[in-house]
Wavefront OBJ file of the C-alpha trace (Angstrom):
o trace
v 19.843 126.935 -3.703
v 20.858 126.376 -7.327
v 17.464 124.994 -8.336
v 17.379 122.499 -5.437
v 13.771 121.591 -4.628
v 13.339 119.745 -1.330
v 9.725 118.852 -2.163
v 10.783 117.250 -5.438
v 13.543 115.267 -3.693
v 11.091 114.086 -1.021
v 8.563 112.944 -3.622
v 11.283 111.178 -5.608
v 12.534 109.420 -2.468
v 8.982 108.321 -1.612
v 8.462 106.896 -5.112
v 11.760 105.031 -4.910
v 10.790 103.485 -1.565
v 7.368 102.487 -2.890
v 8.913 100.965 -5.995
v 11.390 99.005 -3.866
v 8.574 97.582 -1.731
v 6.638 96.465 -4.806
v 9.619 95.116 -6.738
v 11.541 93.405 -3.929
v 9.399 90.215 -3.890
v 9.645 90.008 -7.686
v 13.415 90.327 -8.000
v 14.231 86.576 -7.937
v 11.577 86.079 -10.632
v 12.913 88.950 -12.734
v 16.534 87.836 -12.414
v 15.678 84.288 -13.439
v 13.642 85.213 -16.509
v 15.919 88.032 -17.668
v 19.391 86.941 -16.574
v 19.249 83.191 -15.910
v 19.907 80.214 -18.144
v 16.357 80.145 -19.479
v 16.393 83.821 -20.428
v 19.768 83.455 -22.146
v 19.187 80.156 -23.930
v 20.072 79.979 -27.601
v 17.895 76.945 -28.434
v 14.381 76.008 -27.269
v 15.538 72.849 -25.493
v 13.172 70.958 -23.173
v 11.216 73.835 -21.653
v 9.483 73.066 -18.334
v 9.674 76.610 -16.947
v 6.267 78.218 -17.457
v 2.717 77.142 -18.264
v 3.159 78.195 -21.865
v 1.873 76.220 -24.868
v 4.474 74.063 -26.584
v 2.089 72.889 -29.304
v -0.440 74.558 -31.614
v -3.631 75.996 -30.026
v -7.010 74.313 -29.993
v -8.632 74.553 -33.458
v -11.920 75.499 -31.788
v -10.307 78.503 -30.161
v -8.931 79.719 -33.479
v -12.328 79.199 -35.113
v -14.026 81.223 -32.366
v -11.621 84.125 -32.882
v -12.389 84.149 -36.589
v -16.132 83.843 -36.063
v -16.469 86.697 -33.598
v -13.974 89.021 -35.292
v -16.535 89.571 -38.048
v -18.560 92.680 -37.015
v -22.324 92.295 -36.796
v -23.207 95.964 -36.234
v -21.590 99.396 -36.147
v -20.924 99.142 -32.375
v -19.175 95.785 -32.559
v -15.862 97.310 -31.531
v -17.198 100.221 -29.473
v -16.403 100.612 -25.763
v -17.445 97.428 -23.957
v -17.851 96.958 -20.241
v -19.499 93.693 -19.178
v -21.062 92.160 -22.285
v -24.431 90.600 -21.402
v -23.881 87.394 -23.378
v -20.554 86.795 -21.635
v -22.036 87.283 -18.166
v -24.934 84.967 -19.023
v -22.608 82.249 -20.373
v -20.402 82.370 -17.265
v -23.333 82.361 -14.813
v -24.932 79.422 -16.598
v -21.674 77.457 -16.589
v -21.078 78.169 -12.892
v -24.604 77.054 -12.019
v -23.940 73.781 -13.803
v -20.537 73.149 -12.221
v -21.170 74.342 -8.659
v -24.928 73.945 -8.173
v -25.012 77.527 -6.846
v -27.562 79.973 -8.339
v -25.155 82.526 -9.810
v -26.841 85.384 -11.670
v -25.386 87.204 -14.690
v -25.029 90.388 -12.644
v -22.800 88.457 -10.198
v -20.169 88.225 -12.951
v -17.595 90.922 -13.681
v -15.557 90.184 -16.793
v -11.825 90.888 -16.433
v -8.587 90.708 -18.344
v -7.716 87.403 -16.704
v -7.263 86.398 -13.070
v -4.398 88.880 -12.740
v -6.840 91.771 -13.160
v -9.471 90.018 -11.065
v -7.124 89.748 -8.101
v -6.072 93.376 -8.453
v -9.664 94.619 -8.634
v -10.686 92.660 -5.544
v -7.695 93.825 -3.495
v -8.281 97.449 -4.417
v -11.987 97.116 -3.663
v -11.412 95.676 -0.186
v -8.147 97.010 1.230
v -7.504 100.073 3.325
v -3.867 101.148 3.760
v -2.110 98.834 6.202
v -4.661 96.013 6.014
v -3.087 92.556 6.117
v -3.497 89.895 3.422
v -2.741 86.262 4.236
v -1.455 84.178 1.328
v -0.176 80.605 1.107
v 3.488 79.877 0.437
v 4.797 78.544 -1.927
v 2.735 81.136 -3.813
v 2.006 82.342 -7.302
v 4.795 84.760 -8.214
v 2.891 88.031 -7.969
v 0.714 87.831 -4.858
v 3.083 89.668 -2.563
v 3.850 92.531 -4.959
v 0.182 92.949 -5.836
v -0.743 93.162 -2.155
v 1.879 95.857 -1.547
v 0.803 97.768 -4.658
v -2.802 97.795 -3.376
v -1.703 99.241 -0.031
v -1.809 95.981 1.912
v 0.684 94.122 4.091
v 1.535 90.575 2.895
v 1.515 87.776 5.490
v 2.818 84.469 4.177
v 1.731 81.132 5.670
v 3.836 78.087 4.805
v 2.225 75.002 3.258
v 4.192 72.084 4.726
v 5.753 69.512 2.391
v 5.603 66.726 1.388
v 1.784 66.570 1.294
v 1.114 70.328 1.032
v -2.183 70.124 2.927
v -4.118 73.313 3.640
v -2.428 74.708 6.809
v -5.613 75.588 8.661
v -4.084 76.071 12.112
v -1.336 78.284 10.695
v -3.896 80.386 8.802
v -5.920 80.832 11.997
v -2.772 81.862 13.879
v -1.811 84.375 11.178
v -5.120 86.265 11.286
v -5.016 89.464 13.343
v -7.348 92.409 13.881
v -5.761 93.987 10.768
v -6.452 90.986 8.493
v -8.779 91.890 5.635
v -8.182 89.156 3.020
v -7.121 85.511 2.883
v -6.101 84.174 -0.564
v -6.585 80.480 -1.332
v -5.551 78.944 -4.659
v -7.057 75.542 -5.509
v -5.889 73.613 -7.482
v -2.719 75.134 -6.105
v 0.143 76.559 -8.138
v 2.866 75.294 -7.707
v 2.029 72.180 -5.627
v -0.949 70.873 -7.625
v -2.783 70.234 -4.351
v -6.582 70.389 -4.308
v -8.247 71.157 -1.000
v -11.138 68.894 0.070
v -14.558 70.084 1.175
v -13.935 69.290 4.852
v -10.872 71.564 4.924
v -12.684 74.343 3.082
v -15.617 74.128 5.465
v -13.263 74.450 8.434
v -11.524 77.376 6.736
v -14.902 79.087 6.402
v -15.497 78.590 10.121
v -12.099 80.124 10.902
v -12.826 83.154 8.722
v -16.325 83.595 10.128
v -14.972 83.519 13.671
v -12.242 86.030 12.840
v -14.781 88.315 11.159
v -16.932 88.290 14.273
v -13.966 89.077 16.535
v -12.727 91.872 14.262
v -16.125 93.468 13.779
v -15.723 93.441 9.983
v -15.496 90.702 7.336
v -12.289 88.846 6.616
v -12.745 88.294 2.888
v -11.722 85.180 0.969
v -10.221 85.488 -2.512
v -10.586 82.093 -4.170
v -8.026 82.022 -6.988
v -9.402 79.249 -9.202
v -7.300 79.736 -12.318
v -6.844 75.948 -12.601
v -10.294 74.736 -11.563
v -10.781 73.103 -14.976
v -7.333 71.432 -14.889
v -8.241 68.501 -12.646
v -6.984 64.911 -12.901
v -9.134 61.799 -12.611
v -10.641 60.796 -10.178
v -10.506 64.152 -8.373
v -13.292 66.731 -8.402
v -12.862 70.419 -7.789
v -14.703 72.010 -4.874
v -14.943 75.806 -4.794
v -14.186 77.543 -1.465
v -16.928 80.077 -2.206
v -19.527 77.342 -1.615
v -18.760 77.511 2.107
v -18.184 81.194 2.823
v -20.378 84.134 1.773
v -17.733 86.896 2.010
v -15.744 85.544 -0.902
v -14.870 86.139 -4.543
v -14.316 83.463 -7.194
v -11.543 84.589 -9.558
v -11.006 82.811 -12.872
v -9.083 82.976 -16.151
v -9.642 81.043 -19.376
v -5.900 81.073 -20.109
v -5.341 77.737 -18.338
v -8.225 75.611 -19.583
v -7.434 76.714 -23.149
v -3.644 77.022 -22.708
v -3.792 80.547 -24.156
v -2.169 82.647 -21.406
v -1.552 85.543 -23.774
v -5.293 86.009 -24.330
v -6.286 87.885 -21.186
v -9.893 87.024 -20.407
v -11.509 85.891 -17.169
v -13.935 87.024 -14.492
v -14.729 87.732 -10.861
v -17.873 85.988 -9.599
v -19.770 86.920 -6.432
v -21.413 83.940 -4.714
v -25.191 84.178 -4.367
v -24.810 83.917 -0.584
v -22.826 87.186 -0.363
v -24.609 89.796 1.804
v -25.244 93.225 0.286
v -23.927 92.067 -3.031
v -25.482 94.915 -4.994
v -23.090 97.327 -3.246
v -20.183 94.953 -3.844
v -21.067 94.684 -7.546
v -20.984 98.472 -7.815
v -17.619 98.713 -6.048
v -16.090 96.003 -8.266
v -17.418 97.744 -11.378
v -15.909 101.050 -10.270
v -12.511 99.454 -9.678
v -12.676 97.754 -13.077
v -12.928 101.202 -14.613
v -10.271 103.020 -12.622
v -7.517 100.379 -12.597
v -7.245 100.854 -16.343
v -10.407 99.518 -17.982
v -9.951 95.913 -16.837
v -12.794 94.607 -19.007
v -11.671 92.173 -21.747
v -11.688 93.286 -25.355
v -14.983 92.976 -27.177
v -14.125 89.908 -29.286
v -12.946 87.970 -26.243
v -16.241 88.607 -24.480
v -18.332 87.623 -27.499
v -16.392 84.323 -27.569
v -17.163 83.233 -24.011
v -20.137 81.033 -24.895
v -17.899 79.083 -27.277
v -14.930 78.955 -24.903
v -16.874 77.569 -21.943
v -17.174 74.183 -23.641
v -13.498 73.892 -24.602
v -10.532 72.539 -22.674
v -7.160 71.220 -23.627
v -6.808 67.415 -23.703
v -6.849 66.590 -19.980
v -6.309 62.873 -20.571
v -3.133 63.677 -22.492
v -2.039 66.094 -19.773
v -2.594 63.390 -17.147
v -0.527 60.918 -19.164
v 2.300 63.452 -19.253
v 1.987 63.937 -15.504
v 2.147 60.182 -14.935
v 5.119 59.750 -17.270
v 7.079 62.483 -15.499
v 6.218 61.206 -12.009
v 7.182 57.652 -12.976
v 10.421 58.718 -14.641
v 11.530 61.086 -11.884
v 10.749 58.647 -9.087
v 12.638 55.891 -10.925
v 15.647 58.241 -11.061
v 15.456 58.824 -7.304
v 13.515 62.099 -6.985
v 11.033 62.692 -4.171
v 7.731 64.222 -5.285
v 4.026 63.957 -4.649
v 1.425 63.389 -7.369
v -0.481 66.602 -8.129
v -4.263 66.405 -8.274
v -4.648 69.405 -10.580
v -2.899 72.349 -12.306
v 0.101 72.109 -14.651
v 2.997 71.494 -12.304
v 5.202 68.989 -10.499
v 7.251 70.055 -7.497
v 10.131 67.606 -6.940
v 12.711 67.926 -4.191
v 16.084 68.938 -5.600
v 18.903 66.423 -5.003
v 21.139 69.463 -4.590
v 19.881 71.691 -1.743
v 21.024 74.641 -3.856
v 18.110 74.553 -6.303
v 19.545 77.486 -8.289
v 22.751 75.542 -8.919
v 20.746 72.451 -9.859
v 18.726 74.530 -12.310
v 21.954 75.727 -13.936
v 23.222 72.129 -14.117
v 20.156 70.956 -16.043
v 20.413 73.961 -18.356
v 23.825 72.722 -19.469
v 21.948 69.905 -21.222
v 19.169 72.238 -22.448
v 16.598 71.163 -19.855
v 14.980 74.212 -18.267
v 13.127 74.222 -14.929
v 12.038 76.814 -12.380
v 14.058 76.853 -9.129
v 11.988 76.579 -5.971
v 13.609 79.660 -4.470
v 11.508 81.783 -6.854
v 8.314 80.467 -5.226
v 9.615 80.706 -1.649
v 10.498 76.996 -1.514
v 14.286 76.569 -1.707
v 15.484 73.017 -2.163
v 12.691 72.174 -4.625
v 12.021 72.945 -8.288
v 8.921 73.318 -10.439
v 8.228 71.526 -13.714
v 5.440 72.548 -16.086
v 3.903 69.547 -17.832
v 2.648 71.734 -20.651
v 5.961 70.615 -22.169
v 5.538 68.360 -25.207
v 5.940 64.570 -25.151
v 9.159 64.978 -27.110
v 10.530 67.374 -24.495
v 9.651 64.934 -21.724
v 11.440 62.023 -23.382
v 14.436 64.243 -24.148
v 14.616 65.445 -20.555
v 14.134 62.297 -18.458
v 17.634 60.878 -19.112
v 19.073 64.303 -18.240
v 17.151 64.363 -14.958
v 18.442 60.864 -14.168
v 22.060 61.784 -14.916
v 21.852 65.056 -12.932
v 20.399 63.243 -9.916
v 23.209 60.691 -9.941
v 25.827 63.458 -10.177
v 24.306 65.270 -7.191
v 24.498 62.232 -4.914
v 27.548 62.046 -2.595
l 1 2 3 4 5 6 7 8 9 10 11 12 13 14 15 16 17 18 19 20 21 22 23 24 25 26 27 28 29 30 31 32 33 34 35 36 37 38 39 40 41 42 43 44 45 46 47 48 49 50 51 52 53 54 55 56 57 58 59 60 61 62 63 64 65 66 67 68 69 70 71 72 73 74 75 76 77 78 79 80 81 82 83 84 85 86 87 88 89 90 91 92 93 94 95 96 97 98 99 100 101 102 103 104 105 106 107 108 109 110 111 112 113 114 115 116 117 118 119 120 121 122 123 124 125 126 127 128 129 130 131 132 133 134 135 136 137 138 139 140 141 142 143 144 145 146 147 148 149 150 151 152 153 154 155 156 157 158 159 160 161 162 163 164 165 166 167 168 169 170 171 172 173 174 175 176 177 178 179 180 181 182 183 184 185 186 187 188 189 190 191 192 193 194 195 196 197 198 199 200 201 202 203 204 205 206 207 208 209 210 211 212 213 214 215 216 217 218 219 220 221 222 223 224 225 226 227 228 229 230 231 232 233 234 235 236 237 238 239 240 241 242 243 244 245 246 247 248 249 250 251 252 253 254 255 256 257 258 259 260 261 262 263 264 265 266 267 268 269 270 271 272 273 274 275 276 277 278 279 280 281 282 283 284 285 286 287 288 289 290 291 292 293 294 295 296 297 298 299 300 301 302 303 304 305 306 307 308 309 310 311 312 313 314 315 316 317 318 319 320 321 322 323 324 325 326 327 328 329 330 331 332 333 334 335 336 337 338 339 340 341 342 343 344 345 346 347 348 349 350 351 352 353 354 355 356 357 358 359 360 361 362 363 364 365 366 367 368 369 370 371 372 373 374 375 376 377 378 379 380 381 382 383 384 385 386 387 388 389 390 391 392 393 394 395 396 397 398 399 400 401 402
């Protein structure tokens, strides 16, 4: 057969199919960042694309890095799993913010929320289990679900208010549903879900669990739970539902997304949580040692008390909302997170994105987050970028009108 190996061809074909299933949801994202106007820009311009820092980091963060980089014993940089002081700092902070009696052993330190989500999915999912997520979503939910062996089931959040679509979630749950993902404050809408809605969601999940004869788990993605605008207060979904995981990253509150440190927290109400702790620990090992580096864990006690300037961030939000509405854009006022989600005056949001890029204003088209006809703006942009961009937004809106 001239060296032809049917088994090898079959394996290669299987890998190609698997890769296609994982990569397909990410292709719009990849094309935009690698081939679009933002990826090919020659000058920084007014960058509203991602939640990246546009100014120097918090001095306290830099000081903490320096402080904890100095070794205190011979094992300072040895293998580290969950560092006790980090778990204790997180549990104490959660007790203060939520009023729930979290214990240090309830905390699994992770390399950010990205790793936390992956660990939880791989802990809970059997092949073919369904995972309900809200759309517009964070970029990677769908691909992560597929990679973990699950089947993604998107549920639309209706504009313009982007309320939690409780009836649609209930309708989407089947006997194969294993996980529901809720992100509050929500990326990209900035919507925060009130306690009444979260309590009803818990009732829906409890009823589905009883019908299915096994728990429908809740993954509460709370990456932005410290990015909350006055007078709003964050309410954690895990306060209402015992079969849930609280997933967090410090990259948002500190605006240091390149420093991958976060955690998964098990609520004290979770049944049989000793077994769940063990399963989460095992997955943290086998997914590729998902524990943060030693220095990052030593720093947690310092980091818990730090946040970026939320008053300044809220002023930037208000300035952008005021300026865009004055120019004619339709948008709601986000209650948390980093983003605005205006309606594009051109239904082709990709074309509108390219138009703004001509004047060095860079935004994220809504099609990338399953919401064509809208676009996302990150208000981590500097004040100078905002003032540079507002006249461009006004001009582009006028040009798009018939």
